BADOZA-21530 format. One line per 8 residues: number of its first residue (from 1); their letters; for each residue z, x, y of C-alpha. Coordinates in Angstrom, 3 decimals. Layout:
NUM) a) Z/X/Y; ...;
//
This chain:
1) mqrrfilk) 32.329/22.357/9.911; 29.814/20.147/8.185; 30.685/21.718/4.807; 34.393/21.026/5.416; 33.604/17.387/6.261; 31.542/16.992/3.091; 34.338/18.460/0.975; 36.879/16.079/2.541;
9) laaafgaa) 34.522/13.159/1.976; 34.021/14.172/-1.658; 37.768/14.491/-2.169; 38.353/11.092/-0.615; 35.625/9.552/-2.768; 37.119/11.156/-5.873; 40.572/9.813/-5.071; 39.152/6.353/-4.464;
17) tlfattaa) 37.271/6.476/-7.746; 40.403/7.591/-9.588; 42.411/4.780/-7.994; 39.775/2.207/-8.889; 39.607/3.461/-12.455; 43.389/3.377/-12.779; 43.536/-0.114/-11.315; 40.823/-1.339/-13.649;
25) haedtikv) 42.645/0.156/-16.606; 45.875/-1.534/-15.514; 44.062/-4.888/-15.330; 42.821/-4.373/-18.891; 46.288/-3.644/-20.279; 48.440/-6.633/-21.190; 51.809/-7.140/-22.859; 51.957/-9.761/-25.611;
33) gvtggpha) 55.245/-11.020/-27.038; 55.580/-11.848/-30.745; 58.314/-12.448/-33.285; 58.669/-10.203/-36.324; 56.793/-10.798/-39.550; 53.295/-12.301/-39.735; 52.965/-12.853/-35.974; 53.540/-9.143/-35.352;
41) qimdvvkt) 51.311/-8.101/-38.254; 48.446/-10.289/-37.092; 48.779/-9.074/-33.501; 48.397/-5.489/-34.726; 44.932/-6.419/-36.002; 44.152/-8.332/-32.800; 45.120/-5.216/-30.849; 42.629/-3.096/-32.797;
49) vaakngln) 39.805/-5.599/-32.286; 40.597/-6.069/-28.585; 40.551/-2.315/-27.952; 36.880/-2.238/-28.960; 36.155/-4.634/-26.090; 38.150/-2.765/-23.456; 41.421/-4.687/-23.698; 44.576/-2.688/-24.389;
57) irivefsd) 47.408/-4.761/-25.878; 51.024/-3.642/-25.811; 52.990/-5.594/-28.407; 56.588/-6.555/-27.583; 58.582/-7.834/-30.564; 61.429/-10.357/-30.249; 63.985/-11.542/-32.786; 64.459/-15.106/-31.534;
65) yvqpnaal) 62.462/-18.097/-30.269; 63.945/-18.363/-26.779; 63.267/-15.002/-25.139; 59.459/-14.764/-25.515; 58.884/-17.786/-23.268; 61.577/-16.705/-20.808; 59.996/-13.243/-20.607; 56.528/-14.724/-20.137;
73) aggdldan) 57.656/-17.123/-17.424; 59.553/-14.289/-15.722; 56.523/-12.000/-15.603; 57.697/-9.461/-18.187; 54.870/-10.486/-20.537; 51.271/-11.529/-19.967; 51.041/-13.702/-23.084; 52.939/-14.594/-26.209;
81) syqhgpyl) 51.927/-15.594/-29.721; 54.799/-16.902/-31.832; 55.304/-20.656/-31.384; 53.642/-23.916/-32.329; 52.306/-26.400/-29.803; 55.183/-28.927/-29.899; 57.730/-26.158/-29.262; 55.768/-24.877/-26.254;
89) qaqvkdrg) 55.492/-28.410/-24.868; 59.232/-28.933/-25.259; 60.028/-25.633/-23.517; 57.704/-26.453/-20.625; 59.308/-29.871/-20.209; 62.929/-28.800/-20.651; 62.858/-25.520/-18.712; 60.147/-26.135/-16.160;
97) ykliriad) 58.035/-23.176/-17.295; 54.498/-23.089/-15.899; 53.015/-21.986/-19.204; 49.870/-23.227/-20.892; 48.250/-23.021/-24.316; 44.958/-21.109/-24.291; 44.116/-21.004/-28.000; 45.213/-22.103/-31.446;
105) tvtypmgi) 46.086/-19.330/-33.875; 47.546/-20.007/-37.324; 49.640/-22.557/-39.173; 52.760/-21.707/-41.175; 53.738/-24.596/-43.456; 57.554/-24.898/-43.341; 59.307/-24.665/-46.695; 62.670/-25.562/-48.199;
113) yskkvksl) 64.330/-22.719/-50.100; 67.436/-22.373/-52.238; 69.364/-19.763/-54.182; 71.378/-22.451/-55.962; 68.917/-25.074/-57.204; 65.363/-24.984/-58.511; 64.376/-28.431/-57.273; 65.516/-30.903/-54.644;
121) aelqpgak) 66.475/-33.315/-57.420; 69.266/-30.902/-58.426; 71.025/-31.166/-55.059; 74.483/-32.648/-55.484; 76.101/-35.216/-53.165; 77.444/-33.516/-50.055; 75.111/-30.521/-50.401; 74.702/-28.382/-47.282;
129) iavpndpt) 71.174/-28.116/-45.891; 70.449/-25.628/-43.096; 67.833/-26.533/-40.487; 66.733/-24.810/-37.247; 68.834/-25.725/-34.222; 65.982/-25.975/-31.699; 64.630/-29.496/-31.075; 61.087/-29.185/-32.410;
137) nggralll) 61.733/-27.042/-35.484; 64.875/-29.006/-36.272; 62.908/-32.240/-36.099; 60.203/-30.678/-38.212; 62.751/-29.800/-40.912; 64.237/-33.303/-40.894; 60.779/-34.844/-41.223; 60.156/-32.609/-44.229;
145) lqkqgllk) 63.447/-33.721/-45.793; 62.472/-37.325/-45.120; 59.085/-36.844/-46.767; 60.877/-35.481/-49.830; 62.935/-38.688/-49.997; 66.278/-37.067/-49.193; 67.000/-39.036/-46.030; 65.513/-41.535/-43.600;
153) lraeaglk) 65.101/-41.178/-39.831; 64.784/-43.732/-37.059; 61.086/-44.597/-36.789; 61.003/-43.807/-33.078; 62.601/-40.363/-33.474; 59.250/-38.618/-33.836; 58.813/-34.846/-33.827; 62.097/-34.270/-31.971;
161) atpldivd) 64.342/-35.966/-34.503; 67.930/-34.709/-34.673; 70.710/-35.311/-37.217; 71.822/-38.201/-34.986; 68.567/-39.972/-35.898; 69.420/-40.101/-39.608; 69.833/-43.760/-40.613; 70.002/-43.342/-44.387;
169) npkklkiv) 71.451/-40.373/-46.277; 71.993/-41.431/-49.923; 73.383/-38.064/-51.062; 75.462/-37.652/-47.896; 73.813/-34.303/-47.258; 75.514/-32.147/-44.644; 72.974/-30.897/-42.116; 73.911/-27.447/-40.790;
177) eldaaqip) 72.065/-26.423/-37.622; 71.466/-22.674/-37.221; 69.253/-20.396/-35.177; 65.874/-20.332/-36.940; 65.864/-16.538/-37.281; 69.358/-16.551/-38.814; 68.669/-19.063/-41.585; 67.198/-16.639/-44.169;
185) rslgdvda) 70.358/-14.507/-43.904; 72.497/-17.615/-44.417; 70.583/-18.938/-47.419; 73.380/-17.984/-49.812; 75.932/-19.900/-47.727; 74.201/-23.284/-48.065; 72.675/-25.255/-50.923; 69.181/-25.283/-49.425;
193) aaintnfa) 67.506/-24.438/-46.140; 64.370/-25.325/-44.208; 62.903/-22.020/-43.049; 59.965/-21.320/-40.761; 57.377/-19.389/-42.742; 57.268/-16.370/-40.429; 61.019/-15.828/-40.882; 60.821/-16.584/-44.606;
201) meaglkpt) 58.133/-13.957/-45.123; 60.005/-11.435/-42.993; 62.954/-11.943/-45.363; 60.763/-11.257/-48.401; 60.282/-14.883/-49.457; 56.850/-16.088/-50.567; 56.345/-19.701/-49.465; 53.730/-20.509/-52.095;
209) qdaiaied) 56.018/-19.198/-54.863; 59.629/-19.447/-53.685; 59.769/-22.721/-51.736; 61.059/-25.712/-53.694; 59.256/-27.999/-51.230; 56.653/-27.267/-48.571; 54.891/-29.087/-45.739; 51.366/-30.390/-45.953;
217) rkgpyvnv) 49.003/-27.861/-44.456; 47.540/-30.371/-42.012; 49.862/-31.356/-39.204; 50.743/-30.930/-35.534; 52.469/-27.568/-35.923; 49.580/-25.220/-35.168; 50.723/-21.994/-33.499; 49.291/-21.062/-30.121;
225) iaireadk) 48.758/-18.292/-27.603; 50.544/-19.075/-24.337; 50.081/-17.585/-20.868; 51.200/-18.364/-17.335; 49.083/-21.127/-15.820; 48.312/-18.909/-12.815; 46.579/-16.380/-15.095; 44.194/-18.772/-16.839;
233) nkpwvakl) 41.074/-17.455/-15.069; 41.784/-13.753/-15.488; 39.097/-11.836/-17.436; 41.487/-10.585/-20.123; 42.258/-14.132/-21.270; 38.833/-14.636/-22.838; 38.993/-11.158/-24.381; 42.366/-11.898/-25.972;
241) vaayhspe) 41.182/-15.195/-27.457; 37.940/-13.645/-28.723; 39.865/-10.834/-30.412; 42.265/-13.255/-32.099; 39.448/-15.535/-33.270; 37.435/-12.641/-34.662; 36.190/-12.388/-38.272; 38.371/-9.288/-38.722;
249) vkqfvdsk) 41.556/-11.229/-37.987; 40.561/-14.172/-40.184; 39.797/-11.839/-43.079; 43.153/-10.089/-42.637; 45.106/-13.363/-42.627; 43.298/-14.745/-45.677; 43.709/-11.573/-47.725; 47.222/-10.603/-46.578;
257) fggsvits) 49.088/-13.890/-46.803; 47.417/-15.694/-49.702; 47.576/-19.215/-48.296; 51.069/-18.981/-46.796; 49.486/-18.531/-43.366; 46.344/-20.486/-42.490; 43.871/-19.748/-39.686; 43.116/-22.694/-37.400;
265) w) 39.727/-21.731/-36.010;
//
């Protein structure tokens, strides 16, 4: 009788231990959303580093800028790493997402590319210029065009400038708003295009070689890791940040991207 009781107790203890182990493992597994190109490539290295510290990362790749935040807010992801700070702030404000920035990652200077001209000075009157159609990246592109002397924006427009904020357009450029991910595929249909570096590199363009104009490397558009605000104190958060900010990741970025992608830590 006593032996039977001991066996039952041992079995119960074993089941409890298995459950606890499984639960712990589940807590140490997170899903991180990224967009294709450098964000995905960098996260692969982060995943390897994180695994050494007991954090298992499942990478979920998206092809647009809208879904990663929607998936994170909806609980389908635990974190995402694909957007700069101003874009996250705009999404939080416009959509009511309870998402927060937990770390800076890298900067991708935006460039202007063309298959038809070799310099901005060659653009003819009425030339078509493609820019991203989301508020922050669209404004970013217009500010870059302004800095290159192609147009002038209302002073108060700020980072969210739109084509409606253009107050001077000497060459009467036609601004064509497109989804950011689509612009590289449409490069041949316009005279020039402002392309986010991650999408440019995914399309085989090299910003430091192929762009006919490029942003200054210092600016507000540092990319970030975002999570749900409710998760900010969970143990995996610190592990994720530590893995991203590791020497291994910095070395990979510096050697892989040759200045087209810049670490921010």
